[in-house]
All heavy atoms as TSV, in Angstrom:
chain	resi	resn	atom	element	x	y	z
A	1	MET	N	N	-21.897	134.017	-147.668
A	1	MET	CA	C	-22.769	133.859	-148.813
A	1	MET	C	C	-23.252	132.406	-148.850
A	1	MET	O	O	-22.475	131.477	-148.741
A	1	MET	CB	C	-22.012	134.211	-150.093
A	1	MET	CG	C	-22.796	133.906	-151.342
A	1	MET	SD	S	-21.939	134.285	-152.888
A	1	MET	CE	C	-21.925	136.048	-152.839
A	2	LYS	N	N	-24.528	132.246	-149.057
A	2	LYS	CA	C	-25.111	130.911	-149.177
A	2	LYS	C	C	-24.950	130.412	-150.608
A	2	LYS	O	O	-24.873	131.190	-151.557
A	2	LYS	CB	C	-26.589	130.951	-148.801
A	2	LYS	CG	C	-26.811	131.294	-147.344
A	2	LYS	CD	C	-28.281	131.282	-147.013
A	2	LYS	CE	C	-28.470	131.642	-145.548
A	2	LYS	NZ	N	-29.868	131.649	-145.172
A	3	ILE	N	N	-24.893	129.110	-150.755
A	3	ILE	CA	C	-24.664	128.520	-152.082
A	3	ILE	C	C	-25.763	128.907	-153.072
A	3	ILE	O	O	-25.491	129.133	-154.242
A	3	ILE	CB	C	-24.488	126.987	-152.001
A	3	ILE	CG1	C	-23.963	126.463	-153.328
A	3	ILE	CG2	C	-25.777	126.290	-151.676
A	3	ILE	CD1	C	-22.814	125.556	-153.212
A	4	ASN	N	N	-26.996	129.006	-152.617
A	4	ASN	CA	C	-28.080	129.413	-153.520
A	4	ASN	C	C	-27.854	130.822	-154.057
A	4	ASN	O	O	-28.167	131.112	-155.204
A	4	ASN	CB	C	-29.431	129.332	-152.821
A	4	ASN	CG	C	-29.864	127.907	-152.556
A	4	ASN	OD1	O	-29.358	126.981	-153.186
A	4	ASN	ND2	N	-30.784	127.721	-151.642
A	5	GLU	N	N	-27.289	131.706	-153.239
A	5	GLU	CA	C	-26.990	133.067	-153.683
A	5	GLU	C	C	-25.883	133.061	-154.732
A	5	GLU	O	O	-25.907	133.852	-155.674
A	5	GLU	CB	C	-26.574	133.929	-152.491
A	5	GLU	CG	C	-27.683	134.157	-151.490
A	5	GLU	CD	C	-27.199	134.841	-150.221
A	5	GLU	OE1	O	-25.976	134.997	-150.044
A	5	GLU	OE2	O	-28.050	135.209	-149.400
A	6	LEU	N	N	-24.927	132.184	-154.570
A	6	LEU	CA	C	-23.811	132.094	-155.514
A	6	LEU	C	C	-24.304	131.819	-156.927
A	6	LEU	O	O	-23.872	132.448	-157.889
A	6	LEU	CB	C	-22.832	131.003	-155.075
A	6	LEU	CG	C	-21.695	130.692	-156.032
A	6	LEU	CD1	C	-20.743	131.877	-156.119
A	6	LEU	CD2	C	-20.945	129.457	-155.593
A	7	PHE	N	N	-25.217	130.893	-157.072
A	7	PHE	CA	C	-25.673	130.494	-158.398
A	7	PHE	C	C	-26.716	131.435	-158.986
A	7	PHE	O	O	-27.152	131.249	-160.112
A	7	PHE	CB	C	-26.163	129.053	-158.376
A	7	PHE	CG	C	-25.034	128.079	-158.193
A	7	PHE	CD1	C	-24.861	127.408	-157.003
A	7	PHE	CD2	C	-24.114	127.882	-159.198
A	7	PHE	CE1	C	-23.796	126.534	-156.824
A	7	PHE	CE2	C	-23.042	127.014	-159.036
A	7	PHE	CZ	C	-22.893	126.339	-157.848
A	8	GLN	N	N	-27.082	132.467	-158.252
A	8	GLN	CA	C	-27.961	133.492	-158.805
A	8	GLN	C	C	-27.142	134.619	-159.427
A	8	GLN	O	O	-27.681	135.522	-160.046
A	8	GLN	CB	C	-28.889	134.039	-157.717
A	8	GLN	CG	C	-29.901	133.014	-157.252
A	8	GLN	CD	C	-30.737	133.497	-156.084
A	8	GLN	OE1	O	-30.571	134.603	-155.611
A	8	GLN	NE2	N	-31.642	132.653	-155.624
A	9	GLN	N	N	-25.828	134.541	-159.274
A	9	GLN	CA	C	-24.933	135.546	-159.825
A	9	GLN	C	C	-24.323	135.027	-161.126
A	9	GLN	O	O	-24.340	133.839	-161.408
A	9	GLN	CB	C	-23.806	135.849	-158.836
A	9	GLN	CG	C	-24.295	136.401	-157.520
A	9	GLN	CD	C	-23.144	136.643	-156.555
A	9	GLN	OE1	O	-21.990	136.624	-156.957
A	9	GLN	NE2	N	-23.461	136.871	-155.303
A	10	SER	N	N	-23.764	135.958	-161.881
A	10	SER	CA	C	-23.077	135.584	-163.111
A	10	SER	C	C	-21.771	134.872	-162.754
A	10	SER	O	O	-21.011	135.355	-161.918
A	10	SER	CB	C	-22.780	136.836	-163.930
A	10	SER	OG	O	-22.076	136.511	-165.089
A	11	LEU	N	N	-21.527	133.727	-163.362
A	11	LEU	CA	C	-20.321	132.958	-163.098
A	11	LEU	C	C	-19.395	132.990	-164.310
A	11	LEU	O	O	-19.832	133.168	-165.444
A	11	LEU	CB	C	-20.665	131.508	-162.762
A	11	LEU	CG	C	-21.541	131.282	-161.531
A	11	LEU	CD1	C	-21.868	129.798	-161.401
A	11	LEU	CD2	C	-20.852	131.781	-160.285
A	12	CYS	N	N	-18.118	132.784	-164.064
A	12	CYS	CA	C	-17.130	132.731	-165.130
A	12	CYS	C	C	-16.255	131.507	-164.906
A	12	CYS	O	O	-15.704	131.330	-163.815
A	12	CYS	CB	C	-16.279	133.997	-165.124
A	12	CYS	SG	S	-14.980	133.986	-166.372
A	13	GLY	N	N	-16.136	130.676	-165.921
A	13	GLY	CA	C	-15.289	129.495	-165.817
A	13	GLY	C	C	-13.827	129.867	-166.025
A	13	GLY	O	O	-13.502	130.778	-166.769
A	14	ILE	N	N	-12.954	129.149	-165.339
A	14	ILE	CA	C	-11.515	129.325	-165.507
A	14	ILE	C	C	-10.952	127.978	-165.935
A	14	ILE	O	O	-11.094	126.989	-165.218
A	14	ILE	CB	C	-10.843	129.783	-164.197
A	14	ILE	CG1	C	-11.457	131.094	-163.726
A	14	ILE	CG2	C	-9.339	129.910	-164.391
A	14	ILE	CD1	C	-11.005	131.519	-162.355
A	15	ASN	N	N	-10.341	127.949	-167.104
A	15	ASN	CA	C	-9.789	126.704	-167.622
A	15	ASN	C	C	-8.266	126.774	-167.623
A	15	ASN	O	O	-7.674	127.681	-168.189
A	15	ASN	CB	C	-10.292	126.440	-169.043
A	15	ASN	CG	C	-9.817	125.104	-169.556
A	15	ASN	OD1	O	-10.112	124.079	-168.968
A	15	ASN	ND2	N	-9.064	125.116	-170.632
A	16	VAL	N	N	-7.653	125.812	-166.957
A	16	VAL	CA	C	-6.192	125.703	-166.946
A	16	VAL	C	C	-5.857	124.401	-167.653
A	16	VAL	O	O	-6.122	123.323	-167.137
A	16	VAL	CB	C	-5.638	125.673	-165.500
A	16	VAL	CG1	C	-4.124	125.562	-165.507
A	16	VAL	CG2	C	-6.091	126.899	-164.730
A	17	GLY	N	N	-5.332	124.512	-168.842
A	17	GLY	CA	C	-4.995	123.292	-169.560
A	17	GLY	C	C	-5.465	123.329	-170.997
A	17	GLY	O	O	-5.285	124.318	-171.694
A	18	VAL	N	N	-6.107	122.258	-171.409
A	18	VAL	CA	C	-6.500	122.067	-172.804
A	18	VAL	C	C	-7.493	123.151	-173.223
A	18	VAL	O	O	-8.586	123.257	-172.671
A	18	VAL	CB	C	-7.122	120.667	-173.004
A	18	VAL	CG1	C	-7.512	120.454	-174.454
A	18	VAL	CG2	C	-6.155	119.595	-172.546
A	19	GLU	N	N	-7.107	123.949	-174.203
A	19	GLU	CA	C	-7.927	125.085	-174.626
A	19	GLU	C	C	-9.274	124.653	-175.200
A	19	GLU	O	O	-10.254	125.372	-175.142
A	19	GLU	CB	C	-7.179	125.924	-175.660
A	19	GLU	CG	C	-7.884	127.216	-175.989
A	19	GLU	CD	C	-7.051	128.155	-176.829
A	19	GLU	OE1	O	-5.838	127.917	-176.986
A	19	GLU	OE2	O	-7.624	129.125	-177.338
A	20	ARG	N	N	-9.328	123.436	-175.706
A	20	ARG	CA	C	-10.582	122.938	-176.283
A	20	ARG	C	C	-11.730	122.947	-175.288
A	20	ARG	O	O	-12.883	123.143	-175.659
A	20	ARG	CB	C	-10.366	121.529	-176.799
A	20	ARG	CG	C	-10.895	121.420	-178.185
A	20	ARG	CD	C	-10.266	120.431	-178.990
A	20	ARG	NE	N	-10.783	119.837	-180.125
A	20	ARG	CZ	C	-11.121	120.429	-181.239
A	20	ARG	NH1	N	-11.160	121.716	-181.313
A	20	ARG	NH2	N	-11.459	119.740	-182.279
A	21	PHE	N	N	-11.428	122.721	-174.018
A	21	PHE	CA	C	-12.475	122.750	-172.996
A	21	PHE	C	C	-13.055	124.156	-172.871
A	21	PHE	O	O	-14.263	124.341	-172.748
A	21	PHE	CB	C	-11.941	122.279	-171.649
A	21	PHE	CG	C	-11.533	120.829	-171.630
A	21	PHE	CD1	C	-10.295	120.462	-171.138
A	21	PHE	CD2	C	-12.375	119.837	-172.095
A	21	PHE	CE1	C	-9.905	119.133	-171.123
A	21	PHE	CE2	C	-12.001	118.500	-172.081
A	21	PHE	CZ	C	-10.761	118.152	-171.590
A	22	CYS	N	N	-12.195	125.140	-172.931
A	22	CYS	CA	C	-12.642	126.529	-172.855
A	22	CYS	C	C	-13.441	126.895	-174.112
A	22	CYS	O	O	-14.468	127.561	-174.029
A	22	CYS	CB	C	-11.447	127.456	-172.673
A	22	CYS	SG	S	-11.881	129.053	-171.970
A	23	GLU	N	N	-12.980	126.445	-175.250
A	23	GLU	CA	C	-13.690	126.706	-176.498
A	23	GLU	C	C	-15.101	126.140	-176.456
A	23	GLU	O	O	-16.042	126.754	-176.974
A	23	GLU	CB	C	-12.920	126.126	-177.682
A	23	GLU	CG	C	-11.629	126.868	-177.984
A	23	GLU	CD	C	-10.764	126.162	-179.020
A	23	GLU	OE1	O	-11.113	125.047	-179.456
A	23	GLU	OE2	O	-9.722	126.740	-179.379
A	24	ALA	N	N	-15.254	124.977	-175.842
A	24	ALA	CA	C	-16.584	124.367	-175.725
A	24	ALA	C	C	-17.520	125.257	-174.904
A	24	ALA	O	O	-18.702	125.381	-175.217
A	24	ALA	CB	C	-16.484	122.982	-175.090
A	25	LEU	N	N	-16.978	125.882	-173.878
A	25	LEU	CA	C	-17.790	126.811	-173.082
A	25	LEU	C	C	-18.157	128.038	-173.907
A	25	LEU	O	O	-19.300	128.502	-173.888
A	25	LEU	CB	C	-17.046	127.224	-171.815
A	25	LEU	CG	C	-16.828	126.126	-170.780
A	25	LEU	CD1	C	-15.938	126.626	-169.646
A	25	LEU	CD2	C	-18.150	125.626	-170.232
A	26	TRP	N	N	-17.180	128.585	-174.633
A	26	TRP	CA	C	-17.443	129.767	-175.458
A	26	TRP	C	C	-18.528	129.477	-176.493
A	26	TRP	O	O	-19.379	130.326	-176.758
A	26	TRP	CB	C	-16.177	130.232	-176.147
A	26	TRP	CG	C	-15.121	130.749	-175.220
A	26	TRP	CD1	C	-15.307	131.338	-174.000
A	26	TRP	CD2	C	-13.711	130.728	-175.435
A	26	TRP	NE1	N	-14.102	131.686	-173.438
A	26	TRP	CE2	C	-13.093	131.322	-174.299
A	26	TRP	CE3	C	-12.903	130.274	-176.452
A	26	TRP	CZ2	C	-11.724	131.471	-174.178
A	26	TRP	CZ3	C	-11.535	130.424	-176.323
A	26	TRP	CH2	C	-10.949	131.020	-175.202
A	27	LEU	N	N	-18.503	128.283	-177.088
A	27	LEU	CA	C	-19.518	127.931	-178.086
A	27	LEU	C	C	-20.924	127.911	-177.486
A	27	LEU	O	O	-21.907	128.121	-178.188
A	27	LEU	CB	C	-19.195	126.572	-178.715
A	27	LEU	CG	C	-18.020	126.562	-179.682
A	27	LEU	CD1	C	-17.682	125.131	-180.089
A	27	LEU	CD2	C	-18.316	127.414	-180.903
A	28	GLN	N	N	-20.995	127.669	-176.175
A	28	GLN	CA	C	-22.279	127.671	-175.482
A	28	GLN	C	C	-22.588	129.041	-174.871
A	28	GLN	O	O	-23.513	129.180	-174.087
A	28	GLN	CB	C	-22.271	126.615	-174.378
A	28	GLN	CG	C	-22.095	125.211	-174.908
A	28	GLN	CD	C	-21.965	124.209	-173.784
A	28	GLN	OE1	O	-22.903	124.024	-173.023
A	28	GLN	NE2	N	-20.798	123.592	-173.670
A	29	GLU	N	N	-21.764	130.032	-175.250
A	29	GLU	CA	C	-21.906	131.407	-174.776
A	29	GLU	C	C	-21.768	131.520	-173.257
A	29	GLU	O	O	-22.417	132.340	-172.615
A	29	GLU	CB	C	-23.206	132.030	-175.278
A	29	GLU	CG	C	-23.247	132.105	-176.794
A	29	GLU	CD	C	-24.489	132.761	-177.337
A	29	GLU	OE1	O	-25.310	133.272	-176.556
A	29	GLU	OE2	O	-24.645	132.751	-178.567
A	30	VAL	N	N	-20.909	130.666	-172.705
A	30	VAL	CA	C	-20.587	130.721	-171.285
A	30	VAL	C	C	-19.327	131.559	-171.128
A	30	VAL	O	O	-18.357	131.373	-171.878
A	30	VAL	CB	C	-20.349	129.300	-170.710
A	30	VAL	CG1	C	-19.868	129.357	-169.277
A	30	VAL	CG2	C	-21.609	128.464	-170.835
A	31	GLN	N	N	-19.352	132.486	-170.175
A	31	GLN	CA	C	-18.172	133.311	-169.936
A	31	GLN	C	C	-17.074	132.444	-169.339
A	31	GLN	O	O	-17.289	131.745	-168.344
A	31	GLN	CB	C	-18.522	134.456	-168.992
A	31	GLN	CG	C	-17.385	135.425	-168.785
A	31	GLN	CD	C	-17.759	136.564	-167.849
A	31	GLN	OE1	O	-18.827	136.580	-167.266
A	31	GLN	NE2	N	-16.854	137.510	-167.708
A	32	ALA	N	N	-15.892	132.464	-169.955
A	32	ALA	CA	C	-14.772	131.653	-169.480
A	32	ALA	C	C	-13.459	132.288	-169.900
A	32	ALA	O	O	-13.410	133.007	-170.898
A	32	ALA	CB	C	-14.871	130.232	-170.032
A	33	VAL	N	N	-12.428	132.024	-169.125
A	33	VAL	CA	C	-11.082	132.492	-169.474
A	33	VAL	C	C	-10.160	131.289	-169.567
A	33	VAL	O	O	-10.307	130.304	-168.847
A	33	VAL	CB	C	-10.525	133.507	-168.450
A	33	VAL	CG1	C	-11.302	134.796	-168.481
A	33	VAL	CG2	C	-10.505	132.932	-167.059
A	34	GLN	N	N	-9.214	131.389	-170.480
A	34	GLN	CA	C	-8.230	130.333	-170.694
A	34	GLN	C	C	-6.909	130.770	-170.077
A	34	GLN	O	O	-6.414	131.851	-170.364
A	34	GLN	CB	C	-8.043	130.066	-172.192
A	34	GLN	CG	C	-6.917	129.133	-172.540
A	34	GLN	CD	C	-7.140	127.717	-172.044
A	34	GLN	OE1	O	-8.255	127.245	-171.965
A	34	GLN	NE2	N	-6.073	127.043	-171.701
A	35	VAL	N	N	-6.345	129.949	-169.210
A	35	VAL	CA	C	-5.054	130.231	-168.599
A	35	VAL	C	C	-3.999	129.403	-169.321
A	35	VAL	O	O	-4.123	128.182	-169.432
A	35	VAL	CB	C	-5.062	129.885	-167.087
A	35	VAL	CG1	C	-3.703	130.117	-166.475
A	35	VAL	CG2	C	-6.126	130.694	-166.366
A	36	ASP	N	N	-2.995	130.087	-169.845
A	36	ASP	CA	C	-1.904	129.405	-170.535
A	36	ASP	C	C	-0.884	128.969	-169.488
A	36	ASP	O	O	-0.069	129.764	-169.037
A	36	ASP	CB	C	-1.271	130.340	-171.562
A	36	ASP	CG	C	-0.207	129.656	-172.398
A	36	ASP	OD1	O	-0.219	128.404	-172.470
A	36	ASP	OD2	O	0.621	130.357	-172.971
A	37	PHE	N	N	-0.941	127.725	-169.078
A	37	PHE	CA	C	-0.077	127.206	-168.017
A	37	PHE	C	C	0.862	126.151	-168.575
A	37	PHE	O	O	0.444	125.263	-169.322
A	37	PHE	CB	C	-0.915	126.584	-166.894
A	37	PHE	CG	C	-0.085	125.862	-165.870
A	37	PHE	CD1	C	0.588	126.566	-164.897
A	37	PHE	CD2	C	0.036	124.486	-165.901
A	37	PHE	CE1	C	1.372	125.906	-163.957
A	37	PHE	CE2	C	0.812	123.812	-164.963
A	37	PHE	CZ	C	1.479	124.526	-163.991
A	38	LYS	N	N	2.104	126.271	-168.207
A	38	LYS	CA	C	3.090	125.246	-168.549
A	38	LYS	C	C	3.876	124.948	-167.283
A	38	LYS	O	O	4.385	125.868	-166.634
A	38	LYS	CB	C	4.022	125.747	-169.651
A	38	LYS	CG	C	3.306	125.949	-170.968
A	38	LYS	CD	C	4.259	126.405	-172.047
A	38	LYS	CE	C	3.466	126.555	-173.325
A	38	LYS	NZ	N	3.428	127.864	-173.857
A	39	PRO	N	N	4.007	123.685	-166.901
A	39	PRO	CA	C	4.747	123.363	-165.683
A	39	PRO	C	C	6.229	123.711	-165.811
A	39	PRO	O	O	6.791	123.675	-166.912
A	39	PRO	CB	C	4.554	121.852	-165.520
A	39	PRO	CG	C	4.138	121.360	-166.850
A	39	PRO	CD	C	3.496	122.502	-167.573
A	40	ALA	N	N	6.825	124.052	-164.691
A	40	ALA	CA	C	8.251	124.366	-164.671
A	40	ALA	C	C	9.045	123.175	-165.198
A	40	ALA	O	O	8.671	122.018	-164.986
A	40	ALA	CB	C	8.685	124.697	-163.247
A	41	ALA	N	N	10.114	123.464	-165.887
A	41	ALA	CA	C	11.029	122.441	-166.404
A	41	ALA	C	C	10.326	121.470	-167.354
A	41	ALA	O	O	10.713	120.310	-167.470
A	41	ALA	CB	C	11.701	121.686	-165.265
A	42	GLY	N	N	9.288	121.938	-168.010
A	42	GLY	CA	C	8.584	121.088	-168.966
A	42	GLY	C	C	7.929	119.874	-168.343
A	42	GLY	O	O	7.610	118.913	-169.018
A	43	GLY	N	N	7.702	119.923	-167.024
A	43	GLY	CA	C	7.059	118.820	-166.330
A	43	GLY	C	C	8.006	117.704	-165.918
A	43	GLY	O	O	7.577	116.699	-165.363
A	44	GLU	N	N	9.302	117.867	-166.185
A	44	GLU	CA	C	10.268	116.830	-165.819
A	44	GLU	C	C	10.602	116.955	-164.328
A	44	GLU	O	O	11.173	117.949	-163.889
A	44	GLU	CB	C	11.542	116.959	-166.655
A	44	GLU	CG	C	11.312	116.633	-168.115
A	44	GLU	CD	C	12.613	116.566	-168.883
A	44	GLU	OE1	O	13.625	116.101	-168.320
A	44	GLU	OE2	O	12.605	116.995	-170.051
A	45	LEU	N	N	10.236	115.932	-163.574
A	45	LEU	CA	C	10.370	115.952	-162.125
A	45	LEU	C	C	11.810	116.178	-161.676
A	45	LEU	O	O	12.073	116.960	-160.757
A	45	LEU	CB	C	9.829	114.650	-161.526
A	45	LEU	CG	C	9.737	114.583	-160.011
A	45	LEU	CD1	C	8.919	115.735	-159.456
A	45	LEU	CD2	C	9.146	113.266	-159.574
A	46	ARG	N	N	12.755	115.537	-162.317
A	46	ARG	CA	C	14.169	115.674	-161.930
A	46	ARG	C	C	14.623	117.137	-162.067
A	46	ARG	O	O	15.270	117.691	-161.178
A	46	ARG	CB	C	15.048	114.761	-162.779
A	46	ARG	CG	C	16.529	114.776	-162.392
A	46	ARG	CD	C	17.354	113.850	-163.290
A	46	ARG	NE	N	17.505	114.349	-164.642
A	46	ARG	CZ	C	18.387	115.294	-165.016
A	46	ARG	NH1	N	19.189	115.821	-164.138
A	46	ARG	NH2	N	18.462	115.673	-166.272
A	47	LEU	N	N	14.254	117.766	-163.175
A	47	LEU	CA	C	14.635	119.157	-163.393
A	47	LEU	C	C	13.898	120.093	-162.431
A	47	LEU	O	O	14.456	121.095	-161.981
A	47	LEU	CB	C	14.376	119.564	-164.837
A	47	LEU	CG	C	15.246	118.881	-165.887
A	47	LEU	CD1	C	14.835	119.321	-167.293
A	47	LEU	CD2	C	16.716	119.172	-165.648
A	48	GLN	N	N	12.655	119.770	-162.098
A	48	GLN	CA	C	11.902	120.570	-161.135
A	48	GLN	C	C	12.589	120.554	-159.768
A	48	GLN	O	O	12.683	121.583	-159.094
A	48	GLN	CB	C	10.471	120.063	-160.997
A	48	GLN	CG	C	9.609	120.395	-162.187
A	48	GLN	CD	C	8.208	119.827	-162.057
A	48	GLN	OE1	O	7.852	119.216	-161.052
A	48	GLN	NE2	N	7.405	120.019	-163.080
A	49	ARG	N	N	13.078	119.397	-159.376
A	49	ARG	CA	C	13.779	119.290	-158.086
A	49	ARG	C	C	15.054	120.127	-158.090
A	49	ARG	O	O	15.385	120.775	-157.101
A	49	ARG	CB	C	14.093	117.835	-157.775
A	49	ARG	CG	C	12.877	117.040	-157.406
A	49	ARG	CD	C	13.244	115.626	-157.022
A	49	ARG	NE	N	12.058	114.897	-156.659
A	49	ARG	CZ	C	11.829	113.625	-156.965
A	49	ARG	NH1	N	12.745	112.932	-157.636
A	49	ARG	NH2	N	10.732	113.023	-156.599
A	50	ILE	N	N	15.770	120.127	-159.206
A	50	ILE	CA	C	16.991	120.937	-159.312
A	50	ILE	C	C	16.626	122.419	-159.205
A	50	ILE	O	O	17.293	123.183	-158.487
A	50	ILE	CB	C	17.726	120.638	-160.632
A	50	ILE	CG1	C	18.303	119.218	-160.596
A	50	ILE	CG2	C	18.829	121.668	-160.890
A	50	ILE	CD1	C	18.835	118.728	-161.934
A	51	LEU	N	N	15.578	122.835	-159.874
A	51	LEU	CA	C	15.145	124.230	-159.788
A	51	LEU	C	C	14.749	124.589	-158.357
A	51	LEU	O	O	15.041	125.696	-157.889
A	51	LEU	CB	C	13.992	124.491	-160.758
A	51	LEU	CG	C	14.337	124.510	-162.241
A	51	LEU	CD1	C	13.076	124.630	-163.074
A	51	LEU	CD2	C	15.305	125.632	-162.556
A	52	ASP	N	N	14.056	123.692	-157.676
A	52	ASP	CA	C	13.682	123.921	-156.275
A	52	ASP	C	C	14.917	124.125	-155.395
A	52	ASP	O	O	14.947	124.995	-154.534
A	52	ASP	CB	C	12.831	122.766	-155.731
A	52	ASP	CG	C	11.434	122.724	-156.333
A	52	ASP	OD1	O	10.986	123.757	-156.892
A	52	ASP	OD2	O	10.797	121.658	-156.238
A	53	GLN	N	N	15.933	123.300	-155.626
A	53	GLN	CA	C	17.174	123.419	-154.838
A	53	GLN	C	C	17.857	124.753	-155.132
A	53	GLN	O	O	18.371	125.400	-154.198
A	53	GLN	CB	C	18.117	122.256	-155.145
A	53	GLN	CG	C	17.625	120.926	-154.615
A	53	GLN	CD	C	18.456	119.751	-155.098
A	53	GLN	OE1	O	19.285	119.893	-155.981
A	53	GLN	NE2	N	18.238	118.591	-154.500
A	54	LEU	N	N	17.870	125.174	-156.367
A	54	LEU	CA	C	18.485	126.438	-156.720
A	54	LEU	C	C	17.732	127.623	-156.097
A	54	LEU	O	O	18.327	128.613	-155.691
A	54	LEU	CB	C	18.549	126.606	-158.239
A	54	LEU	CG	C	19.532	125.720	-158.979
A	54	LEU	CD1	C	19.346	125.858	-160.486
A	54	LEU	CD2	C	20.965	126.054	-158.580
A	55	ALA	N	N	16.423	127.508	-156.019
A	55	ALA	CA	C	15.610	128.571	-155.431
A	55	ALA	C	C	15.901	128.747	-153.942
A	55	ALA	O	O	15.709	129.840	-153.400
A	55	ALA	CB	C	14.127	128.286	-155.659
A	56	GLU	N	N	16.335	127.691	-153.288
A	56	GLU	CA	C	16.619	127.752	-151.860
A	56	GLU	C	C	17.968	128.411	-151.563
A	56	GLU	O	O	18.269	128.726	-150.421
A	56	GLU	CB	C	16.572	126.355	-151.258
A	56	GLU	CG	C	15.186	125.756	-151.253
A	56	GLU	CD	C	15.161	124.327	-150.761
A	56	GLU	OE1	O	16.217	123.823	-150.297
A	56	GLU	OE2	O	14.100	123.702	-150.845
A	57	LEU	N	N	18.831	128.591	-152.553
A	57	LEU	CA	C	20.159	129.180	-152.343
A	57	LEU	C	C	20.066	130.661	-152.021
A	57	LEU	O	O	19.272	131.385	-152.375
A	57	LEU	CB	C	21.054	128.963	-153.569
A	57	LEU	CG	C	21.367	127.510	-153.896
A	57	LEU	CD1	C	22.222	127.455	-155.158
A	57	LEU	CD2	C	22.117	126.851	-152.749
């Protein structure tokens, strides 16, 4: 598919993170979905490493 063909089709935005960004798209009547994402271990690197080690067992 050529890039010009891509933009002739209906697009949908995917927002991972701050819901306000997705809301801004909705207010402009842009099709978008909000992904509720939370990093493992609350984003704490030390705890993420422990979880990684446990997953390898």
